[in-house]
DOPA-199055 format. One record per residue (C-alpha): residue number from 1; residue in three letters; x, y, z. Coordinates in nm, 4 decimals. Layout:
BEGIN
num:residu:east:north:up
NUM:ALA:X:Y:Z
...
END
This chain:
BEGIN
num:residu:east:north:up
1:UNK:-14.8054:-2.0870:11.0731
2:UNK:-15.1229:-1.9026:11.1539
3:UNK:-15.4328:-2.1314:11.1872
4:UNK:-15.7891:-2.0654:11.1057
5:UNK:-16.0111:-2.1911:11.2892
6:UNK:-16.4429:-2.1471:11.2015
7:UNK:-16.6725:-2.0349:11.4689
8:UNK:-16.9564:-2.2989:11.4901
9:UNK:-16.7262:-2.6324:11.4694
10:UNK:-16.7779:-2.8649:11.7188
11:UNK:-16.6244:-3.1977:11.7572
12:UNK:-16.5860:-3.4211:12.1038
13:UNK:-16.5328:-3.8127:12.0834
14:UNK:-16.8096:-4.0425:12.1962
15:UNK:-16.6136:-4.3461:12.1338
16:UNK:-16.8762:-4.4783:11.8385
17:UNK:-16.5126:-4.6254:11.7312
18:UNK:-16.6451:-4.5741:11.3398
19:UNK:-16.2853:-4.4743:11.2478
20:UNK:-16.1455:-4.7818:11.4233
21:UNK:-16.3695:-5.0049:11.1406
22:UNK:-16.4078:-4.7959:10.8447
23:UNK:-16.0819:-4.6231:10.8401
24:UNK:-15.6733:-4.7302:10.7067
25:UNK:-15.4432:-4.5218:10.9305
26:UNK:-15.1451:-4.4525:10.6606
27:UNK:-14.8221:-4.4619:10.9294
28:UNK:-14.5601:-4.1952:10.8923
29:UNK:-14.2226:-4.3809:10.8554
30:UNK:-14.1098:-4.3387:11.2227
31:UNK:-14.4403:-4.5113:11.2993
32:UNK:-14.3620:-4.8360:11.1033
33:UNK:-14.0698:-4.8281:11.3578
34:UNK:-14.2134:-4.7361:11.6768
35:UNK:-14.5635:-4.9643:11.6500
36:UNK:-14.4527:-5.2498:11.6245
37:UNK:-14.1656:-5.1888:11.9112
38:UNK:-14.4572:-5.1206:12.1807
39:UNK:-14.3904:-5.3601:12.4619
40:UNK:-14.6932:-5.5465:12.5828
41:UNK:-14.7138:-5.7167:12.8371
42:UNK:-14.6394:-6.1387:12.8075
43:UNK:-14.9855:-6.2928:12.7529
44:UNK:-15.0972:-6.0462:12.5747
45:UNK:-15.2854:-6.1164:12.2162
46:UNK:-15.1004:-5.8272:12.0808
47:UNK:-14.7487:-5.9571:12.2188
48:UNK:-14.5321:-6.0742:11.8990
49:UNK:-14.8456:-5.9596:11.6377
50:UNK:-14.7915:-5.7958:11.3583
51:UNK:-14.9496:-5.4512:11.3397
52:UNK:-14.8469:-5.3386:10.9969
53:UNK:-15.0106:-5.3642:10.6768
54:UNK:-14.7804:-5.3016:10.3463
55:UNK:-14.9769:-5.2160:10.0011
56:UNK:-14.8212:-5.0553:9.7223
57:UNK:-14.5159:-4.9162:9.9241
58:UNK:-14.7768:-4.7379:10.1780
59:UNK:-14.8180:-4.8947:10.5090
60:UNK:-15.1074:-4.9024:10.7326
61:UNK:-15.2434:-5.0333:11.0761
62:UNK:-15.3299:-5.3922:11.0280
63:UNK:-15.6857:-5.5020:11.0613
64:UNK:-15.8897:-5.7696:11.1963
65:UNK:-16.0603:-6.0476:10.9618
66:UNK:-16.3665:-5.8856:11.0351
67:UNK:-16.2776:-5.5125:11.0050
68:UNK:-16.1887:-5.3710:11.3326
69:UNK:-15.8265:-5.1792:11.3572
70:UNK:-15.6068:-5.4894:11.5220
71:UNK:-15.6324:-5.2096:11.8416
72:UNK:-15.9353:-5.1693:11.8716
73:UNK:-16.1111:-5.3329:12.1967
74:UNK:-16.4633:-5.4323:12.0736
75:UNK:-16.5815:-5.4661:12.4356
76:UNK:-16.4539:-5.1593:12.5777
77:UNK:-16.4406:-4.9429:12.2380
78:UNK:-16.1323:-4.8310:12.3222
79:UNK:-15.7676:-4.8096:12.1799
80:UNK:-15.5595:-5.0467:12.3466
81:UNK:-15.2639:-4.7857:12.2451
82:UNK:-15.3943:-4.4888:12.3956
83:UNK:-15.5794:-4.7238:12.6982
84:UNK:-15.1920:-4.8560:12.7554
85:UNK:-14.9756:-4.6049:12.6369
86:UNK:-15.1172:-4.2812:12.6323
87:UNK:-15.2341:-4.0735:12.3345
88:UNK:-14.9028:-3.9482:12.1986
89:UNK:-14.7616:-4.3043:12.1510
90:UNK:-15.0670:-4.3569:11.9099
91:UNK:-15.0167:-4.2462:11.5176
92:UNK:-15.0651:-3.8749:11.4111
93:UNK:-15.3463:-3.9896:11.1531
94:UNK:-15.5463:-4.1300:11.4780
95:UNK:-15.5285:-3.8710:11.6795
96:UNK:-15.5899:-3.5848:11.3775
97:UNK:-15.8873:-3.7708:11.2624
98:UNK:-16.1739:-3.6444:11.2181
99:UNK:-16.0073:-3.2856:11.2005
100:UNK:-15.8833:-3.2304:10.8218
101:UNK:-15.5902:-2.9737:10.8162
102:UNK:-15.4888:-2.7855:10.4746
103:UNK:-15.2516:-2.5189:10.3701
104:UNK:-15.3947:-2.2191:10.2044
105:UNK:-15.2457:-1.8998:10.1776
106:UNK:-14.8962:-1.8489:10.2089
107:UNK:-14.7778:-1.9227:10.6042
108:UNK:-15.1667:-2.0081:10.7000
109:UNK:-15.3834:-2.3311:10.7397
110:UNK:-15.7256:-2.4484:10.8270
111:UNK:-15.8682:-2.6820:10.9800
112:UNK:-16.2486:-2.8682:10.9187
113:UNK:-16.4287:-3.1532:11.0460
114:UNK:-16.4403:-3.4540:10.8308
115:UNK:-16.8187:-3.6096:10.8039
116:UNK:-16.6639:-3.9763:10.8039
117:UNK:-16.7456:-3.8584:11.1648
118:UNK:-17.0876:-3.8834:11.2939
119:UNK:-17.0686:-3.6410:11.5669
120:UNK:-16.9045:-3.4607:11.3197
121:UNK:-17.2148:-3.4803:11.0749
122:UNK:-17.4386:-3.3951:11.4264
123:UNK:-17.1827:-3.0978:11.4979
124:UNK:-17.1447:-3.2339:11.8835
125:UNK:-16.9078:-3.1572:12.1358
126:UNK:-16.6308:-2.9152:12.2472
127:UNK:-16.5908:-2.5905:11.9648
128:UNK:-16.2994:-2.6612:11.7727
129:UNK:-16.1693:-2.3222:11.9278
130:UNK:-16.1427:-2.4658:12.2664
131:UNK:-15.8638:-2.7231:12.1220
132:UNK:-15.7157:-2.5007:11.9211
133:UNK:-15.4160:-2.5669:12.0842
134:UNK:-15.4258:-2.9277:11.9954
135:UNK:-15.5268:-2.8762:11.6450
136:UNK:-15.1916:-2.6435:11.6355
137:UNK:-14.9790:-2.9303:11.8007
138:UNK:-15.1171:-3.0801:11.5201
139:UNK:-15.0376:-2.8684:11.2654
140:UNK:-14.6776:-2.8465:11.3544
141:UNK:-14.6512:-3.2432:11.3239
142:UNK:-14.8246:-3.2531:10.9891
143:UNK:-14.5833:-3.1688:10.6450
144:UNK:-14.8527:-2.9265:10.4720
145:UNK:-14.6986:-2.8680:10.1891
146:UNK:-14.7090:-2.4847:10.0667
147:UNK:-15.0153:-2.2621:9.9974
148:UNK:-15.2451:-2.1942:9.7095
149:UNK:-14.9751:-2.1007:9.4119
150:UNK:-15.0920:-1.8471:9.0957
151:UNK:-15.3209:-2.0797:8.9312
152:UNK:-15.4907:-2.2344:9.2163
153:UNK:-15.5991:-1.8686:9.3067
154:UNK:-15.6669:-1.8278:8.9336
155:UNK:-15.4322:-1.5059:8.9877
156:UNK:-15.7084:-1.3873:9.2376
157:UNK:-15.5416:-1.1919:9.5410
158:UNK:-15.6389:-1.3295:9.9405
159:UNK:-15.8821:-1.0472:9.9514
160:UNK:-16.0229:-1.1032:9.6274
161:UNK:-16.1218:-1.4753:9.7055
162:UNK:-16.2340:-1.4242:10.1035
163:UNK:-16.4770:-1.1951:9.9132
164:UNK:-16.6003:-1.4446:9.6508
165:UNK:-16.6386:-1.6584:9.9753
166:UNK:-16.8576:-1.4618:10.1366
167:UNK:-17.0316:-1.3069:9.8668
168:UNK:-17.1594:-1.7010:9.8295
169:UNK:-17.1516:-1.8023:10.1558
170:UNK:-17.4168:-1.5254:10.2466
171:UNK:-17.6041:-1.5491:9.8810
172:UNK:-17.7208:-1.8799:9.9366
173:UNK:-17.9524:-1.7860:10.1782
174:UNK:-18.1235:-1.5793:9.9317
175:UNK:-18.2196:-1.8932:9.7598
176:UNK:-18.5517:-2.0922:9.9105
177:UNK:-18.4606:-2.4530:9.7816
178:UNK:-18.1791:-2.6781:9.7456
179:UNK:-18.1766:-2.6300:9.3654
180:UNK:-18.1620:-2.3105:9.3449
181:UNK:-17.8862:-2.2556:9.5678
182:UNK:-17.6719:-2.5216:9.3410
183:UNK:-17.7693:-2.3601:9.0374
184:UNK:-17.6608:-2.0030:9.1772
185:UNK:-17.3056:-2.1816:9.2436
186:UNK:-17.2435:-2.2869:8.8753
187:UNK:-17.4091:-1.9633:8.7543
188:UNK:-17.1330:-1.7907:8.9519
189:UNK:-16.8751:-2.0260:8.8608
190:UNK:-16.9339:-1.9645:8.4773
191:UNK:-17.0016:-1.5324:8.5927
192:UNK:-16.6714:-1.5638:8.7641
193:UNK:-16.4851:-1.7136:8.4855
194:UNK:-16.5493:-1.4227:8.2663
195:UNK:-16.4091:-1.1500:8.4947
196:UNK:-16.1119:-0.9439:8.4377
197:UNK:-15.9021:-1.0266:8.7851
198:UNK:-15.8012:-0.6435:8.8567
199:UNK:-16.1785:-0.5291:8.8003
200:UNK:-16.2989:-0.7992:9.0720
201:UNK:-16.3559:-0.6450:9.4221
202:UNK:-16.6607:-0.6862:9.6630
203:UNK:-16.8880:-0.3737:9.5037
204:UNK:-16.8604:-0.5616:9.1136
205:UNK:-16.9650:-0.9074:9.3353
206:UNK:-17.2413:-0.6769:9.5186
207:UNK:-17.3699:-0.5521:9.1491
208:UNK:-17.4156:-0.9401:8.9613
209:UNK:-17.6313:-1.0706:9.2222
210:UNK:-17.9346:-0.9373:9.0570
211:UNK:-17.7848:-1.0821:8.7297
212:UNK:-17.7050:-1.4481:8.8689
213:UNK:-18.0793:-1.4514:9.0695
214:UNK:-18.2212:-1.3753:8.7107
215:UNK:-18.0899:-1.6561:8.5201
216:UNK:-18.1138:-1.9192:8.8027
217:UNK:-18.5022:-1.8156:8.7506
218:UNK:-18.4871:-1.8280:8.4159
219:UNK:-18.3396:-2.2183:8.4506
220:UNK:-18.6058:-2.2999:8.7112
221:UNK:-18.8914:-2.1806:8.4885
222:UNK:-18.7800:-2.3761:8.1924
223:UNK:-18.9550:-2.7135:8.1704
224:UNK:-18.7497:-3.0461:8.3887
225:UNK:-18.5253:-3.2056:8.0622
226:UNK:-18.3432:-3.5400:8.1301
227:UNK:-17.9455:-3.5294:8.0888
228:UNK:-17.8932:-3.7506:7.7605
229:UNK:-17.7668:-4.0699:7.7561
230:UNK:-17.3671:-3.9962:7.7694
231:UNK:-17.4519:-3.7370:8.0535
232:UNK:-17.6615:-3.9880:8.2293
233:UNK:-17.3363:-4.2734:8.2027
234:UNK:-17.0908:-3.9720:8.2826
235:UNK:-17.2691:-3.9115:8.5948
236:UNK:-17.3268:-4.2385:8.6981
237:UNK:-16.9824:-4.3420:8.6570
238:UNK:-16.8521:-4.0503:8.8512
239:UNK:-17.1129:-4.1740:9.1058
240:UNK:-16.9746:-4.4930:9.1795
241:UNK:-16.6537:-4.3622:9.1694
242:UNK:-16.7870:-4.1409:9.4795
243:UNK:-16.9221:-4.4283:9.6127
244:UNK:-16.6210:-4.6600:9.5986
245:UNK:-16.4834:-4.7281:9.9384
246:UNK:-16.1257:-4.9055:9.8783
247:UNK:-16.0843:-4.9915:10.2802
248:UNK:-16.3023:-5.2691:10.1851
249:UNK:-16.0048:-5.3828:9.9316
250:UNK:-15.7697:-5.2780:10.2236
251:UNK:-15.9357:-5.5551:10.4530
252:UNK:-15.9345:-5.8531:10.2181
253:UNK:-16.3492:-5.7698:10.2374
254:UNK:-16.3628:-5.6903:9.8501
255:UNK:-16.1228:-5.7668:9.5543
256:UNK:-15.9879:-5.5502:9.3201
257:UNK:-16.1036:-5.7148:9.0095
258:UNK:-16.4492:-5.7655:9.1945
259:UNK:-16.4635:-5.3918:9.2741
260:UNK:-16.3576:-5.2741:8.9164
261:UNK:-16.6584:-5.5027:8.7466
262:UNK:-16.9037:-5.3250:9.0247
263:UNK:-16.7748:-4.9939:8.8861
264:UNK:-16.8519:-5.0694:8.5301
265:UNK:-17.1579:-5.2758:8.5495
266:UNK:-17.2897:-4.9668:8.8293
267:UNK:-17.1978:-4.7082:8.5557
268:UNK:-17.3920:-4.9649:8.2809
269:UNK:-17.7239:-4.8820:8.5341
270:UNK:-17.6915:-5.1944:8.6949
271:UNK:-17.5610:-5.3416:9.0108
272:UNK:-17.6095:-5.1591:9.3083
273:UNK:-17.3763:-4.9323:9.6027
274:UNK:-17.3427:-5.2429:9.7828
275:UNK:-17.0807:-5.3862:9.5508
276:UNK:-16.8998:-5.0547:9.5265
277:UNK:-16.9173:-5.0300:9.9043
278:UNK:-17.0495:-5.2969:10.1865
279:UNK:-17.1339:-5.0442:10.4145
280:UNK:-17.3767:-4.9347:10.1719
281:UNK:-17.7900:-5.0604:10.1093
282:UNK:-17.8593:-5.3449:9.8391
283:UNK:-18.0679:-5.2173:9.6234
284:UNK:-18.0838:-5.2444:9.2552
285:UNK:-18.0459:-4.8734:9.0603
286:UNK:-18.3903:-4.9363:8.8878
287:UNK:-18.5545:-4.9308:9.2295
288:UNK:-18.3950:-4.5283:9.3269
289:UNK:-18.5289:-4.4544:8.9204
290:UNK:-18.2750:-4.1669:8.9074
291:UNK:-18.3419:-3.9312:8.6714
292:UNK:-18.7164:-3.9475:8.6614
293:UNK:-18.7262:-3.5311:8.8175
294:UNK:-18.9693:-3.6529:9.0935
295:UNK:-18.7620:-3.6438:9.3851
296:UNK:-18.9326:-3.5777:9.7287
297:UNK:-18.8014:-3.4964:10.0644
298:UNK:-18.9457:-3.5028:10.4048
299:UNK:-18.8729:-3.1102:10.4684
300:UNK:-18.7208:-2.8551:10.2607
301:UNK:-18.4175:-2.7912:10.5077
302:UNK:-18.4477:-3.1450:10.4754
303:UNK:-18.0161:-3.1366:10.2855
304:UNK:-17.9272:-2.8463:10.5454
305:UNK:-17.6063:-3.0845:10.6359
306:UNK:-17.5067:-3.0487:10.2687
307:UNK:-17.5262:-2.6701:10.3205
308:UNK:-17.3530:-2.6275:10.6250
309:UNK:-17.0952:-2.8717:10.4172
310:UNK:-16.9993:-2.6315:10.1601
311:UNK:-17.0252:-2.3003:10.3930
312:UNK:-16.7440:-2.4297:10.5988
313:UNK:-16.5327:-2.5658:10.2561
314:UNK:-16.6052:-2.1513:10.1329
315:UNK:-16.5171:-1.9875:10.4586
316:UNK:-16.1731:-2.2452:10.5390
317:UNK:-16.1020:-2.1979:10.1708
318:UNK:-16.1045:-2.5987:10.1552
319:UNK:-16.2662:-2.6252:9.8430
320:UNK:-15.9542:-2.5287:9.6279
321:UNK:-15.5753:-2.6036:9.6579
322:UNK:-15.4644:-2.9489:9.8154
323:UNK:-15.7676:-3.0123:9.9997
324:UNK:-15.9834:-3.0389:9.6588
325:UNK:-15.7420:-3.2474:9.4777
326:UNK:-15.5964:-2.9006:9.3705
327:UNK:-15.8823:-2.7566:9.1887
328:UNK:-15.8229:-2.3917:9.1140
329:UNK:-16.1037:-2.1274:9.2854
330:UNK:-16.3300:-2.1711:8.9820
331:UNK:-16.3051:-2.5483:8.9366
332:UNK:-16.3580:-2.5586:9.3175
333:UNK:-16.7120:-2.3867:9.3179
334:UNK:-16.8134:-2.5759:9.0526
335:UNK:-16.7228:-2.9363:9.2378
336:UNK:-16.9453:-2.7268:9.5553
337:UNK:-17.2742:-2.7453:9.3591
338:UNK:-17.1571:-3.0989:9.1906
339:UNK:-17.2013:-3.2101:9.5513
340:UNK:-17.5962:-3.1197:9.5361
341:UNK:-17.6722:-3.4100:9.2400
342:UNK:-17.3982:-3.6489:9.4090
343:UNK:-17.5388:-3.5974:9.7494
344:UNK:-17.9350:-3.6538:9.6194
345:UNK:-17.8355:-3.9294:9.4550
346:UNK:-17.6307:-4.1315:9.7202
347:UNK:-17.9253:-4.0623:9.9796
348:UNK:-18.1928:-4.1852:9.6812
349:UNK:-18.0515:-4.5328:9.7852
350:UNK:-18.1222:-4.4881:10.1370
351:UNK:-18.4605:-4.3923:10.1366
352:UNK:-18.5225:-4.6734:9.8494
353:UNK:-18.3585:-4.9242:10.1489
354:UNK:-18.6792:-4.8266:10.3332
355:UNK:-18.8656:-4.8538:10.0634
356:UNK:-18.9841:-4.5130:10.0151
357:UNK:-18.9612:-4.2345:9.7144
358:UNK:-18.8805:-3.9320:10.0400
359:UNK:-18.5502:-3.8436:10.1735
360:UNK:-18.5193:-3.8001:10.5179
361:UNK:-18.2947:-3.6286:10.6676
362:UNK:-18.1036:-3.9628:10.8191
363:UNK:-18.1221:-4.0525:10.4326
364:UNK:-17.9716:-3.7002:10.3542
365:UNK:-17.6694:-3.7488:10.6467
366:UNK:-17.5506:-4.0224:10.4415
367:UNK:-17.5650:-3.9676:10.1307
368:UNK:-17.4050:-3.6286:10.2123
369:UNK:-17.1138:-3.8115:10.4645
370:UNK:-17.0744:-4.1002:10.1622
371:UNK:-16.9805:-3.8626:9.9244
372:UNK:-16.7750:-3.6168:10.1515
373:UNK:-16.5520:-3.9161:10.2006
374:UNK:-16.4137:-3.9415:9.8469
375:UNK:-16.4649:-3.5314:9.7604
376:UNK:-16.1215:-3.3950:9.6952
377:UNK:-15.9282:-3.7521:9.8747
378:UNK:-15.9916:-3.9938:9.6681
379:UNK:-15.7046:-4.0794:9.3907
380:UNK:-15.9383:-4.2540:9.1699
381:UNK:-16.1154:-3.8854:9.1412
382:UNK:-15.7738:-3.6959:9.0224
383:UNK:-15.7747:-3.9173:8.7369
384:UNK:-15.7622:-3.7720:8.4377
385:UNK:-16.0449:-3.9844:8.3114
386:UNK:-16.2152:-3.8632:8.6523
387:UNK:-16.1468:-3.5294:8.6085
388:UNK:-16.2774:-3.4985:8.2551
389:UNK:-16.6342:-3.6314:8.3460
390:UNK:-16.6357:-3.3770:8.6032
391:UNK:-16.5568:-3.1202:8.3282
392:UNK:-16.8183:-3.2382:8.1079
393:UNK:-17.0853:-3.2982:8.3794
394:UNK:-17.0511:-2.8940:8.5316
395:UNK:-17.1346:-2.7664:8.1862
396:UNK:-17.4103:-2.5135:8.3079
397:UNK:-17.7349:-2.6791:8.0983
398:UNK:-17.6019:-3.0283:8.1985
399:UNK:-17.5726:-2.9259:8.5764
400:UNK:-17.9313:-2.7718:8.5418
401:UNK:-18.0621:-3.0798:8.4070
402:UNK:-17.9246:-3.2870:8.6706
403:UNK:-17.9959:-3.0994:8.9547
404:UNK:-18.3426:-3.0894:8.8909
405:UNK:-18.3919:-3.4439:8.7700
406:UNK:-18.1301:-3.6719:9.0041
END
């Protein structure tokens, strides 16, 4: 399989151990046999320990009561399996993280980095290209499935989709602020949905820019209007689904019924992100004041991390298909636009926890990481209810109100 490795992506493990605490690794069938058979020496606390967690027909590595993986040495910050038996003895899920490898076009795959990892967020370390051999071995060991089908591609060919992603990636730079960039994405998705497949090429894309830019500016020149009550409710519901951290339930720190109640309370305008995700601050929604249109950021590039994520998803084609919940080209572009209000909302909670209304880059980093954790991956977000909420919110007028007021 041909692997696309984008330039400009970097990663070197810094042993922060976040992935060994906040991540539950699902095991392959053969790993459920090999991990319990590891030959720990007499007297080692791992000898005879129960290393597996089975829930709903799926098997994960077990975690300690405090939340850390059973195999994490919390003193050294090292993996006990890696330390004693070598990297190849670890489950494939542990070795692959934080790389996200996904099938794209027929016979092709691409690799990006997961923003759960702080090193990926900082884009720090060795270039991905220098690790190509290792990533290709992971790719060969994974069951990626087939590439995009005709429905996912909206009957567009590879060259047309490549032209679309290049056009959007370049033109994002033509807009001066975050709101205009997000509006451009939603206007472009609407424009694209009205085009004839056979007539779409790079020339027609280039000719559309002025029309798209003018549409964005007209939107920005309108008075700021708060979303209606039904759309505010829908947005809070979708935000809650992104913020919910199932790992808290898997390691026993939160109950399923309590999480369902918290999800309902958050949607209704009460509760706080901590009720959905124990790593988040306890700040009530009334303190955050979503939809007041008075958001302030510390600098124009506060959300630079968001646009790096968007461009990476575009260039890797991981905004569509299996790496984004099976969305087609147009749905995928709209979901990228929705990342803006969702990430801003999550960042606002971190700013509020500092008793500030000004979003700093660290708040933006936390907000983007929270939303990216679920983006295209959470089973909850692929359910029909969530997809209907998303379809309602990505309508142009509603998105314009969200983008300008959240």
